[in-house]
N, C-alpha and C positions, 0 to 999 in steps of 0.2 A: 692498523695492524698492531697487535700487542707484542710484547717483548719475546714471548715464547715462539710465536709465528715468525718473527723476524730472525731469530737465531736458527730456526729450522730451515728457513729459506737460505740464509747465509751458508749453513753447513752443506746444503745441497749444491749451491753454486761452487763452493770450494772443492767439493768431492768430485763433481762431474763436469766442471767447467760450464755449467748451465745446460748441458745437453740432457734431454729427457726430464726436464724439471716439471713437476706436477704442482699446479696451483693449490695452495692449502686453504685459501679463504672460502667464504660462502659462494655457492653457485646459484645462478638464477635459473629457475625451472620453467616459469611461465610468466607472461605479461598479458593482462586482460584490461579492457576498458569497457565501461558501462555508461554510454552517453545519454544525457537527458536534458530536458528544457531547463530544469532548475539547477542541475549540477552534473558534472561528469566525474566518474570515479575511475582511477587507474590503480590496478593492483599488481604488485610485483611479488611473485611467490618464489621462495628460495629454500635451500636445504638447511640454512642456519639464519639466525637473526641478523638483519642488516642495520648498519649504522649509517646515518644519512644527514644531509643538511639541505634545506630547501630555501630558494631565493626566487625573486621575481625580477624580470627585466622588461623594459618598454622599448618601443620603436625598433623592431616590432615586439608585440607582446609575447612573452615567453615565461614559462616556469622551469627553473633549473633545479635538478636534484643530483647532488653529488653523493655517491654511494661508496663508502669506504670498504677497502679489502675486497673489491669486486673487479673482475676483468671484463672488459667489453668484448668478449670472445664471440665466436660464431654462434654458440648456443643462445647467448643474450641477443645477438643481432636477429637471429631467426625468430625468437620469441616476440621480439618487438614488431616483426612484420605481421603478426596476427592481430594487432590492435584494430578494433573497430573504431574508425574515426570519421565516419560519414556524417554524424550528427553531433550535437552538443558543441561545446566551446573548443574542443580539441581539434586542431587542424592536421598536425603531423608530429611524429615523434622520431628522434634520432639519438644514437648513443655513440660516445667516443671515449677514448682513454685520456682523461684529463691529466692524471699523474700515474706513475707506475702502479700505485696501490689504490687508485680512485677512478671509478667510471663516472662519467657525467651524462645524465639523461636530460635531454632538452625537449620540452613539450611546447611545440609552437601552437599558439592560440589564435582564435578568430577575433578576439577582443580581450579587454581587460578582465581578469578574473582573480579572485582571492584563492590562495592555495593553502590547504591544511593537510598535514601528513601525520600519520601515526602507525605504530607497529602492532601487529596482532600475533599472539602465540598460536601454535598448531591447534586445530580443532577439526573434528570430523575428518573429511577427506583432504583437508588443506594442511600444508606445512606452514612455515613462517611466512607472514605476509607484510609487505609495506604498502599502505593504502594512502593514495593522494587524491584528495577531493578538490575539484576545481569548480568554483561557483562564480558565474559571470556577474560582474559588478552591475551591469544594466539589465539583468534578467527580470522579466515580468514576475510580479508577485502573484502566484496562483490564488492565494486566499483573497487578496484585494479584488482580483478579476472576478472571482466567484461571488463576492459580496455585491459587486456591481450588477452581476447577472440577477441576483435576488431582487435588487431594487427595480430592475427592468420588469421582472415578472410580477412584482407587487403592483406596479403601475398598470400592467395589462389586466390584472385581476380587478383592480379598482375601476378601471374603465368599463369592464364587462359588467360589474355589479351596478354601476351607475346607469348604464344603458338598460339593464333589466328593470331597475327601479322606475326609470322614466317610462318604459313601455307599460309597466303595470299601472302607473298613475294615469296614463292616457287612455287606458282601456275602459269602456263603459261598465258600470256595475251590473252584475248579473242578478236580476230579480227573480224571486221564486215564482213558479207558475201560479196564475190566479184561477181559482175555480169559477166556472160560469155562474154558479148560484150566488156568488158574493159580488158586491159592487167593486168596480175597479177603483183602487185608491188613486188619488192625485199623485203625480210624481213629486218627490221631495224637492225642495229648493236646491239649486246648485250650491255645492260646498267649495269654498276657496281651498285650493290645494297648494301646499308649499313644494318647492322643488325638492327632489329627493336629496337627503344628506349623503355626503360622500363616505363610503365605508372603507376603512383601512384594513386590508386583508393581506396577510403574509402567506406565501406558499409553504408547503411542507418541505423541509430540507432532509434529504436522505443521503447518507454517506455510505458508499460501497468501498470495501477494503479488500482488494485482491491480495491474498497472502504472498509473502516471500518476494522474490524479484532480485535482479542483478546478480551479485555474487552468491546469493542464497537461492538455489533452485527449488527448495522445498523437497517434497518426496519425489522420487524418480521411479517410474513404472518399469516393469520387466522389458518393455519394448523401447525404453529410453525416453518416454514422455516426461517432460518436466511439469511438476505441479504449477510452478509460477506462470507458465504459458497458458495452461488450461484455464486457470481461475481468472486470468486477465481477460481472456476472450469471453468468458461467461459474464464478467462484470460489465464489459462494454455492451453486450447484448441486453443485460438487465437495465442499464441506464437508458438505452434507446426505448425500451418498452415503458419504463416508468415515466419518461418525459413526454410520452404521448398524452399524458394528463397535464393540462396547464397548471394545475394546483401543486405540482411536484417539481422540484429542481434537485438534481443529483450532483454530488461532488465525489470524485474518486481519489483515494489517498495516493494512488499511483496510476498513471495512464500509460506508462512505458515500462520497459524491462530495467527498472532501477530498484535499488534496495532502500527501503524506508524503515528506520528503527521502530520498534513497537510503541514506545512512548510518543514518537512523532505522529504516528497514526492517530492516537487518541487526541493529541494536541490539535491536529488538523480538524478533527471532528468537532471539538469544542470551539475552535476559532470561527467556524462557520455556523455555530448555533444549531447543530444537528438535532432533528427530531427523532431520527432512527439511525443506528449504526449496524451495518451487516458486514461481517468479515467472511470472505469466501475462501474455502480451502478444498483440497482433495488429498487426503492423507494416505499413509502407507502403514501396514502392520507387519509383524514378524511372520505371519502365515498368509500365503497367497489366496487362501479360500475365503478369508474374511471379506465381507462385502456389505454394501448398503449405505444409504445416506444417514446423516445424523445432524441434529440441531442442539447446540449447547448455549447455555447462559451461564453467567458468572456464579461461582460458589465460593464463599469465604470460609466455609466450614468443612471443606473436603469434597472430593469428587464423588459423583453418584455411582461410579463403578471403577474397577481397576483399569479397564480399557480407557475410560474417560480421563483418568489421571495420567495414564501413559501418553495419550494424545496431547493433553494440555502441556505436560512437561516437554514434549517434543516441539510443540509450536513455540513455547516460551524460550527455546534455545535459538530462535531465529537471529537475535542480536549477536550471539556468539559467532554464528556462521557468516552473517552478512557483514559484521564488523562495525562496532559503535565506538566513537570517540567519547570517552568518559569525562574529559576535561570540562569543568564548568557546571556539572550537574549538582543539583542541590539535594542532598540526601534527606534533609528535613522536609522539603516539599514533597519528595517522593513518598516518604512515610506518611505524611498527612493525607495524601490522595488515597493511599491504600487503606487508611483507617477511617475515612469518612463514611458516615452512615449511608447505605444505599438501599434501604428497605423499600422506599417507594419506587425507585428506578428498577430494582430487581423484580418487583411485582409486574411492572409494565414489560420488562424484558421477558418474563415468563409468558405473558399474554402474546407478545410478538413471536416467541418461539413456538407456541402452540399453533398459531396461524401458519407458520412456515412448515411445520410437520404435516398439517392437514393438506397443504398444497403439494408437498413433495411425495406423499404416499402414492398418488396415481402415476407418478413418473417412473417409479421403480421400487425395488425392495428397500425397506428402511432397516438400518442396523438395529435400531430400537424404535418402537412406535411412539415414544414419549420424549419430551424435552429432557436432555441430560444436563448435568451441572459439573463444572470444574473451574479451576483457578486460572483461566486464560488472562494473561497480562493485557491483551489487546481489548478486553471487555471491561476494563476498570474505569471508564469514564463515570463519575459519580452521578451525573445528571442527564445521561442519555440512555434510553432503552436500547440495549445491545444484544446481539445474538451472533453466534458463529455457526456457519453452515459447512459441514463436511459433505460435499456433493457426492462423493463416492470414495472407495478405497482404490487409489491408483495402482496399488500393489497387486490387485486382482486383475489378471490378464483380460477377462471379459469386460470389466468395468473400465479398464484403461482404454480399450478400443472404443467404448461408448463416449468416454470423455474427449477423445480426439475427434469425434464426429460433430460437425457444426449443427446438425439437426438435433442431436441430444443436448448439446450446449444450450440451444434455444429452448428446449423443453425445461431444462433446469432454470434458465433465466425467467421463463414464464411463471414457474412455480415460486421463485423467490419474489418476483413482482407481486404475485397473488398473495403471498404471506404478508408482505409489507402493506398492501392495500387493505387486507383484513384488519390489520392493526390500526392504520390511519383512519379507517371508518369509525373507530371507537373514540377518536381524539377530536377535540374542537379545533376549528381552524384558528391559527395563531393570529392575533390582532395586535 
């Protein structure tokens, strides 16, 4: 509590004996939790910036957040009851008045976790936010697990190739038919055959990136449909379809309702050596009549249309909505990535985008019948062919209803699968 607030509080006490005293500090408006396998995020929204101190306790494992100038009143208590704590590392949350001017939030954990907290200024529909990220110490590394999956798939492909080579070697040679008028030649002497050499074959790695998630709902349809939910469902169906082909393995940047920063999405794709990166969205526009699917690839020279620029600017604000901790980021590295030459990758991305447009056209109206270009941050991997699919405009009431339909989601997933397969058919198998 600063000096001015303390004097105001003292004056109120002296004037009225404490009766009818109104708390002058920040008030908590909402408390939300976004549990996930990799981490759980707790967000405390307030009408003014919160000052806080975070500590960890063991036996049992707890994260303690002391929040200055805040009262553990009925509003805070009720907001705390809305926490989703059924999954993730968070077990239970409770609040108490630690000191007259300090509320203590205790997050009871299922195991040891590292806690990181940071404040976010107001943005979009949100007021001030205090964000607490809880990362389990013993959480499985999804990148390492996926790389193990790739090795298993490689072994399966190599066994299949060896069996095919062995079967071909055992098969008798097929001789051309002999005309009756010609003498039948003597069969050639047997040729010693060597066992087939083992072929090292790597599967194609496709990364699917469902946009938004967690604190960032993305666009919201007139009926209340969240973009983050629709695109996650489409991505799950697309993965199931793609992995029907044993030559393809799929990694998803998020499998749950959690927020992933844009740069982390690109980092994950590069960590698994992706051959293809597809970001899936369902955007909104200022007019409800705008409709149709779109496919975008990266442009460093400006957007192909005003609408493309508007959509890209909106998607690039995801980090502001979802909340990114900026500590430890290397601006020189970020600048280097942005300035790297992408001419070869951009050409492949355009080829990928054209295949997606071809497959999406039979599903429904296209906003534009060609690949569009804009400066999407999530498409900036310098070595991975990348495209962003806007499946529809969720702001259009008719398209919102379609996007909520599992049958239409499957049609979109088949189209995305088809576009990816068109592109992979032009690429050599990785060895």
